[in-house]
N, C-alpha and C positions, 0 to 999 in steps of 0.2 A: 655561714648561716646554716640553720637547721635543714638537713636534707629532706626530711619529711614535709616540712613547711613548704620548701621549694617545690617538691613534687606535687603536693596538693594544690598549690597556687597555680602552677603551670597547667594542671589538668583543667581547672576552672577557666583559665585564660584561653586555652585551645578550644574548650567547649563554647566560649563566647564567639570565637572566630568562626566556628562551624555554624553557629546560629545565625551569624551575620551573613553567611553565604547561602542560607536556606532559600532566599528568593531566586537564586540562579536556576534551579530546576523548574520553578514556576515560569520564569521568563522563557526558557527553552520550550516548555509545554505550550505556552501561548503562541509562540512562533509556529510550532508544529500544527497547532489548531487553526492556523491562518489568521491570527489576531496580532499582527506586528505592531499596531499602534498601542494596544494594551501592554504588550511586552516592552515597548520602548518607554511608555509612561512609568511602568513599575521599575524598570532599570534606572531611569533618570531620577526617580524619587529616592531610591535606595542610595544611589551614588551621591546625590546632593546632600542627603542626610549624613552620610559617612564623612563627606568632605567638610561640611560645616562643623560637625562634632570634633573632627580631628584638627583642623587648621584655625579655628576661631578660639583663641586662648581662653576666653572667659565663658565658653559654652560648656555647661555641665551635663550635656546629654549622656556622656559615658561614665559619669561618676561625680560624686559630691566634691566640692572644692571651696576653699575660703576665698572670698573676693573682697570682703570688708572686715573690719574689726567687729567682734561680737557685741560689745557695748560701746557705742560711739562716744558719748560724753564729749570731751574736748581732746580726745586722743587721736593720734595718727601713728602709722608705723612706716618707717623707712626701711626698705629692703634693697640690698646691694648684691648684684649677681656677678658671677664669672671669676671670682677671686679664688685663692689669694694671688696677689700680684706683688713682686718684690719692690716695686717703686710706689705703686698707687695705694696699696693697703696701708703702709705706715703713714703716708700723707693724709689719707682719708680718716684714719683713726685720730690723728691730731686735730683735724677739722671737727670731727664729732665731739671730741673732748672740749674744744673751745666753745661749742654751742650747747654743750650739756645734752646731747642727743644720743640715745641708744638705738642701735640698728640690728637688723637680722641679715647676716651675710650668707647668701646661698653659694656654697663653695663647690668647686669641681674636685673630685677625689684625687685625680692624678696631680693636679697643681698643689693641692694640700700636702700630698706626700713629698713634693719637691721643696716645700716651704713650711715645714711643721711648726717652726717657731712663730711664724705669722699667725697660724691658726690659734696657738696658745695665747698670743698677744691679743687677738680679737676677744677671746673669752676672758682674759685677765682684766680687760678694760670694760667689762660689764655688758658686752654684746652677746648675741646668740648666733649659732651657726646652723645652717640648713643644708639639705642634700640637693645638689644640682647635677647629679649623675657623675660617673667616674671619669668619662673622657669628653663629655659635652659634644656629642655628635649632632650639632644643631640642624644640619641639612637633612639628616636621615632619621632622626629620632622618632618621628611620627610614623614611620613605616617599619620600624623594627619588629621582629617576631618576639613572642613572649620570652623565650629563653635569653635572647640578647637584652631585652628590656630588664629582665631580672638581674643580669650581670651588671648592667649600668647602675641600677638603683641600689641593689644590695652591695655591689662593690664599693660604691661611694660611702654607704652606711658603715661598712666594715672599716674602710680607711679612716673615716673621721672618728669612729669610736675607738680605734686603736691609738690615735694621736692624742686624744683628750680623755682625761678621767671624767667621771660623772655621767649623767644621763646622755643617751645618744640623741642625735638630731630628731626633732619632732615634726619638721615640715619638709616637704619636697616640692621643688619647682622644676618642671620639664624645660629643656632648652627651647628658647623662643616661645614658650608656652604651648607648643604643639604636643598633642597627646592623642593616642588612639583608644580604641574601646577597651583595652585591658590595662592601660597605664595606672589608672586610679586603683584598680583591683590589686595590682602588684604592690603599689606604694602602701596601700592600707594593710596588706598582709605583713608588711615589714614595720608596722607601727607608725607609719608616716601619714600625715594629712597633706593633701595637695593644696598649695597656696598660690594664687595668682596675684592680681593687683587691680587697683581702681584708677590709678593715675600714673602715666608714664609720658616721657618726652621723646621717645625713640632715639635716645642717645647712643644706642648701639649702631645706628646707621647715619645719624645726623651729627654735624660738628658745630652748628650754630648755637652756642650756649644760651644766649638770650631767647632764641626760639624754643629751645628745649625746655627752658625754665617756664616760659609762658604756657606751653602745653600742659605742664604739670600743675601750674597755678590755676588753670581753668577747672581742674577736677579736684583741687585741694579743698577738703571739707572734713568735718569731724567723722572719724571712722575710716578715713582713706588709708589705703596701702599704696605707698609710693614705690616706684621701681627706677633704679639707676644702675649703671654698670661700671665695673673695673675693666681694665684692658683696652680702653678706647683712647683715641688721641686727645680727648677732652675730659677724661674721667675725673681728674682732680678738680678742674674748673667747674664741672657740673656738680660735683659733690659740694663744693664751696657755695655755689649759687643756690642749690636746693636746700642745704641746711640753713642758709641765711633766710630763705623763704619760709621755712618751717618756724624758725625763731621769731620772725616778724608776724606770723599768722596767729600766734597765741596758742596754738595747739601744742600739747605735750607729747613727747615721745618717750614713753616709759620703757624700762628694760623689757625686751620681748618675753622673757621667761615669766614675767608677772601677768601676762595676758593668758587667761585660762580659756580654752576652747573645749566646751563639753561636746559630747557626741551629737547632741541636737543643735549645735551651733556651727557645724562644719560648713554648711552652706549659709552664708550670711549676705543678704541683699537688702538694701533700703527700698522699701515699697510704700507707696502712698496708701493711706488708710482707705478702705472701701467707703 
């Protein structure tokens, strides 16, 4: 990746971190002035805000993100995280073909490098690939410093671009959806838009396929972005159930590349009219 771009992005990222720490001297000053309650209130307010912005996946406090499709109509988008997988990916591709559904696969760079043909198969069968970091550090991604965040996101982008001809991935999804105050900044500097979801069944932790499917069905509506995973004990069964649900719903799943997201559509939420 361009070293000048990296340097500029990291400067802005560290500046954001410095700004986020700016209340600390105020807290110390309040304690010194004998106002511990005010200091505690300020500290708790900042800590709570940072925690919510980081650990709530659909919270856009630290940067814009896609949560729904830009034009709802009768469309939905199926997204599949954590691949490619040597067993699950071929099986899921066959399931998608059978139901005539196109999906967006968020791939882990290191796994893609191990299974390059699977990445090419995904694209050859009319699906799109997205950036899901190079090593998928799910437990620690939210606390990574800017330089490591850059390596994870840029590394995956480089890996996927090297494996596949054509345009590089357009979308990025952080592991577990957790992101800190510079994640969106780094992703956007790399030409990526951060995409979350509006319907998921927690198949990354649950194994009850009917319960997973019911959770997704409750939030399945026009414009929905669905999330399922590879690499779980029930990955294929969930894919079969969710694609059948989509087919029965009457919603269409167009090739993701046909969905155009303009700059003013990066954050898309369905809101009631005033």
